[in-house]
N, C-alpha and C positions, 0 to 999 in steps of 0.2 A: 514369587510374587514380586520381587525386587528386580528379578532377572527378566521378566515380561515388562516393567516398568522403564528399565533401561533400555531393553531392543525397541518398544513401540517408541521411545524417544530418538533414538538412531534411526530409525527409520523415517520417522517424520521430518527430522534436519537434515536427512539424507536428500529427502525427495523436495523438501523446498529448496534445497541448496542447488539441485539441478533446476529447478522451475526458473531459480532468479539467473542464473547463466542462460538458461534457455531463452526467457522472455526480457529478461534485463529491465528495462524500465516501464513494461507494461504491467502496471500494478494488478488492474483488472483482471488479468489472465491469472496470475500468479495468488490472489485472493481467491478464486473462484476456484481454482484448481486446488489447492490446499484444503479447501473448506470441505471439497468433496473427498479427499484421500484421509482426512482426519475423521471425518465423517463414519468411514468405513472401520478405520482403527477403534473407534468407541463401539461401532457395532459389535467387532470383534471380542471386545473385553465384555461387552455386557452379557453377549451370549456365554461367554468362559466363566464367569464370576458371579453374575447373578442369580444363575439357575443351582447353584450350590447350595443346599440348605444347611449344611454344617461347617461354614467358614467359620475359622477361629477369630478370637476377638482381634488379635493383633493382625490378622489378614484383612477383616473386614474393614477395620480402621484404615491400614495401609492403602486398600482398594481405593475407599471411596475420598481419602484425605488427599492422597497424591496420583492415585492412575485417574478416576473419574472427573475429577476436579482439574485435574491439569488439561487433560482433553476438552473437556469444555470450556476450559477458558480459553484454550487456544483456536477452539470455534468462535468463540465471542470476539477474541482480539482479531481473527482476519474479518469478521464482519464489521468491526469498528474500523478496521484501517480501509476496508472497501468502500465504507460511507465517506469517511473523510474524503479519501482519494476522488470518489466519484463527484462528491459537492465543491471539490477545489476548483476556483475557475481558472482560466487560462489567463493569467496576467502576469506582470512584471514579478521578479523575484522579491522585491521588496514588501508587495503587498500579498504574496503568496505567504511569505515570512510573518506577515499580522495575521494571516488565516490561520496557519498551524499554532500561534501563540495563543490565539483566542481558543483553539480547539486544545491545546494543553491547557489552558485555565480551567474549561469547562471537567476536561479530565481529571486534573486535581481538586475538584471541587467534589466529584463523585468518590473520591477515593478520602476525602475529609470527611464526607457524610457517614462512610463505614470505617470510620478511625480503629473502632475496638477489632473488628475484625482484619483489617488492613494489619495492625500491630501484632496481631497473633499469627497471622503470615507471615509477618517480615520477623519474625523472631524464631520461627518454627517451633512455637511453644506446642506444649502436648496437654497441658494440664487439663483441659477441657475436652479432648479428643473423643472421650466417650459418650460426651453429650452430644458432640458436633457431627461424629462420624460412624454411629452406631444406629441400625435399622429399627424403629418403633415397633411398638408391637400392635399397634392400629394404623390404619391409613392417617393422614394429617393434610390440613388445610392451608392453601398459600394467598394470601390476597395479592390480587394484580390490577390496578386500578380499581374498578367498580365491579371487579368479577371476583368470585373466590374458586381457585383451582383443587381439586381433589387429586391428591399425591397417593400413589400407590407405595405401600409402606416398603413392600418386596424390592423396589428396585432405586431405591435413594434413600439421602438422610436429611434432616430439616436446613443442615446447612451447606449440602453440598452446592447450590445455586448461588449462595453468598459467597463462597470463598472463590467460586469460579470466577463471579463475576469481578470480585478484586483482584485475583491474579490478572483478569483479563485487562485490568485498568492500570494496573502496573505495567505491562507490557506495553500498552499504547502509549502511555507517558514516555517509555525510554524509545519508543519508536519515534514520536513527535520532537523528543529533544534532538535525537539523531537527525532527523528533520531539518529542524531549524539551523543547527550547528553547520550542517551541509551547506544550506543555502546563505548563510552567513561568510561560508568561505568563497562560495561562487560570487556572491557580490563583490567582494574584495577583487576579485579576477578580473570581472567584469567591469568595473569600476575603470580600472586602468586600460581596458580596452576602449570603454565608450569615451574617452576623455578626448581624442581628436576626431575619430572617424564620425561623420552622419551621414545616414542614408538621405540623399534629396532627390531622387527617383520617386517616380510613385508607390504606394503602397500595392497596388497590382502588381507592377513590375516583380517585387519582393517577393509576392507570393505566389506569381509564376516559376520564380527562383527556385522558392522552397519547395515547392511542390514538383520540380523536376530533379531536384539534391536528392527528395526521399524517392522519387521514383528510380532514379540510380543508385541507391543503395549505396551511397557514397560514406554515411556514417554509422561507425559501430557495426561494420561487418553486414550492413543492412538491416541490424536490427533496431535501428533507431525508430521510435514512430514520429509520425507527422507532429502530433501537438507537442512532442520534446523538442522536435527542430524548430517548430513556428517559436515556443517561449524563448528560446536560447537565442533567434536572432531578433526578438523583439526586447530583450535584456540587453543585447550587444549594441542595437541601435537605438536603445531609450524611446521605444512607440510602441503604440497596440496598434495590433492589425485587425482587432475585433472580428468579425464571422468570416475568417478566411474561408470556411468551406463554401459560403455564398459568393466570394468574390471567384471562387475557382469555377464554381457554376456558370459565371459570367464568362468567364474564359473561354469554357466549353462553348457557350452558346453565340461565341464570335464568328461571323458569317465567314469572314477573310481568313487573314491569318491569326491563327490561333494562339502560336507561339511567340507575337510581334516582339516581346524584349528579347527572348533568348537568340531571334534572329538576328535584331540589330545589334548584340552581344557580338554573334557571330562575325558580323561583318566588319565591326569595328576592327575586333582582333585580325580577321582576313588583312583589312587594310593596312592594321599598323605592320605586319609581315611582310606586307608588300613595298610600304615606303622603306622598312629597314633594309630588305634586299636591294631595291632601287639606289640606296644611298651606298649600299656596299659595293656597286659595281663601278669600274675605273670610269 
């Protein structure tokens, strides 16, 4: 049982690591594919262990406490992260940090509401394991808002979902703290970058440049997404681009020169090169 637990953890860790390397900052792709993979692992262990009629007491407790709880927690964690990242607005770093801080406060509040189970989980206590992680003799019922859910005694215990939620909240808390720390470091770097240079051309010109850079794949070997690049430029130049996808639509709708800013840049550079060449001639 313990070997199964470690093998599943290794598989999930390796899979998620590969996703993060492949998709880097595309959190929606990472979370969605992680959820699908973990769901498959959960189905595997359910079929393997929950159909065994004569699991020993120790094996039953270990399965529900460590394996099923952990897999359910991972699923909840990636759903939480997905929800947090989807709702995150495309705004400067200082406001993004405030958004993460608010999410962290809510997460801590939920942990506090389950402080007994949280302390039991964090201290790795085992005194009440038989009450929490042994299946009952009869089906049981769990309240969910204004309805009652009938739970089949064969497949779970009364506390599995509570402890899975607690573990997921703890992982989310660490995720948010890491995000906030990373943003604080970025703010220090970007403050030095924004101290002198200001973008004085139009926002439309900057958006045209951002789309060109993204299309050329010049950042992170072409793996940086458009939103990440746009947010970086917003922070560096201390401005908000608003709905830059709408501006791009306007750029596409231009009747004459669709890339007028990029063409103007090219003309300016060519002129400078020619001027420099002429000055070098005797």
